[in-house]
Every structure is written in structure tokens, then in C-alpha cells.
Phi, psi and omega in degrees: 000142179273343177221156180291146180288153177265340176215133181231129180245127184243120168298153176272281188297124180080003181228282180281328180269144174280184183294336175277010179063039180240150164268115184290157177309318182296316180293320179299314178299318182296313179296319177296321177298321178291319177299327181295343176279351183107356179289135174280117180255114182235150176277141179223099185230162170283348180294157169290163180282305184297125178075340185251337183236329189298328180293321181286325176297317181294325180296320176297324178065036181249146176278069187239150174285171181229131170263116180240168178056039180061024179101357178285344176222133174240127185240151179279180181299335178268007181086001180287134180285116178274324181202144181214132176236112183261160173284126178301152182300325185289336179271344174286329190299316178301325177293316178297322178298319179297317182296314183294315182300325187243011177052048177274161177275129179229134170259129178251128180247117186222117180057044178059033173232140182257126182246134174227161180286316180196164178293142177217165178298323179292319179295321182292328178299313181299315184293319178301322184283326194247337184085007181297150179237090184285161171260119181267134174218126176297329181262025190297324179290322175293318178296325185281338187302131182088355179263157174270169180219137174295323176201150171238144184219119176264132177248126184195181179300147180307320183289327177290319179298318183295318181295314181296327178300315179296318183292313181292325179296320177293321184287319184270334188060232178265014185284340173222152170271116185240126186215155176258117182259317168240163185300334181263000187247124170244118186247143182236129173219174178300141180299339178275000183252131170194167183297328179293316181292325177295320176301314181296324179297320180289323177297318179294322183296320185266357180072036185254152177275122179302338179293341180262010181259163175223154176224145179237137178193174180221348187241165183308328181288349177271351183305310179300323174300312183292323184286324188266340174293157178300323179219123182252130180248125171263139177294157185298327182258022178290160178293159185299322181295330179283318177297329183294336182255356185282154175275334183203162175252145172249155176300168188293164178297330177277001174248020182056045185304314180301314183298319181298317178300310180296319176301323179294318176298314184293322179293322182290332180292000000 
């Protein structure tokens, strides 16, 4: 880049976080140094905000917004919801029908709270990775009927997730945005929601030119972010589909890849 970005959006898992799910001191220093130049530095994750992103936002200690739920929710620096786009109740029902018919694990996100029917091995995997604290209800599917959801997430074996994505994509067409964020996660959000559109919304909010923005990511749900940012960086170990849309590659998350790129910008300046 010939000039520093005015807005930078960072995916968490596999990007800003190392394999231990930590922001290293080097990466923390680099992001704060970039923010000190006037750049709006925001987290952009498929995670919910409460319990799963708020701790990392607090660790950064920046007066920055947060993109959560793959762009379905944008929050201000104080955790106030600036914008939310939920899945209509009638579009949630086919996902519920699939889960009930095959006894799959489902996370239901409603008003920034995660609900599950009961603890499962797949649910425990998700909790271990993210720190989420679900509310368990035996009657959750009956309780949820007729309600909207910020996001629905099925957790299952990678081969099952891949197959379900194809099946649901055919069934829904463009009625829902369906994406794989981890090999075991199939996520459903409103079709008007993705990280890229959230980035554009933040640029408009702050009066910034999207051409001066950057995005970092490693997974398929980061593709809209990399495509719509002025410059998109895929991590070195990102999937091929992500690298294909990126403008540049960054070293891996375990090599402080984000920090290395930022340090290069600042040194060149």
C-alpha cells in the first residue's frame, strides 16, 4: 500500500488470533499502532458478541466498532447495537426441521444470547473454541418457533457440513446467506448480511472511502470482506477459495501475519 488504510477489519479465528485463540503482544501492539494513525480498527467475526468477542474488544482497548455474526450485527465501542439484520421466522423453520429430524446440534442466536437444546459433544467443541455460554432449554425448538434469529449454526462432522451446505443452498437459493466458517460449522444469516457489507456500512458511517479500507481473513465467510475492502489480505494458510479473491497474502496467524503486514506499512511510511 502507498498510504495507510483509514479502516481495517480483522477476522478473529485463524487471522488475528493464533492457534491458542490469543492476540499476541506483537499483534496487539501493531493494531494499536495502526489505530494511533487514525485508522478505524475493528474486529469482524462470525462469532456472537457477548462472551465471544467482547473480551477481545476489551483487550484491544480501542474506541472501535465491532462486526459480529458475520455482519448481521454491528456494535459500537461500548457494545451498543448499531445495526442488526435477523433471519425471518419463516426462514428459520426449515433449518429447525432438519435439525429435529436428524438430531443435529444447533446454536440459536436471539438478542445476542445463544440457546441450545442440551449439551452435546459438538456443542462442547464450539464452547471450547469460542468461550460461548449457552442457555440450555429442553423446549428450545417449541420456544423459538415464530421468533427471528440473528444467526443459526449447525455443528457437525466436516463431511456432513459440506453436504448440508449444498443441500440448503439449493433449497434456499438466495433467501439466506449460508457459509462454512470452520470445517464443522454451517452458518445461516440474513442474505443482506455479510462482513463485506458491514465494512461498507462502517465506511459510510465514518465518511470514509471504501477504497482506502483493508480486510484480513482466512475462511469462506471472509470472502465478501476481502472482495469489498479496498485491499483484501488472505492469511497464508487460508483456503484456496479465499486466496483466489485476495489482493495479497499475509503470513499465517501463528506467525503474527497481521502484525507483519501492519509493521511493513508503518515502516514504509
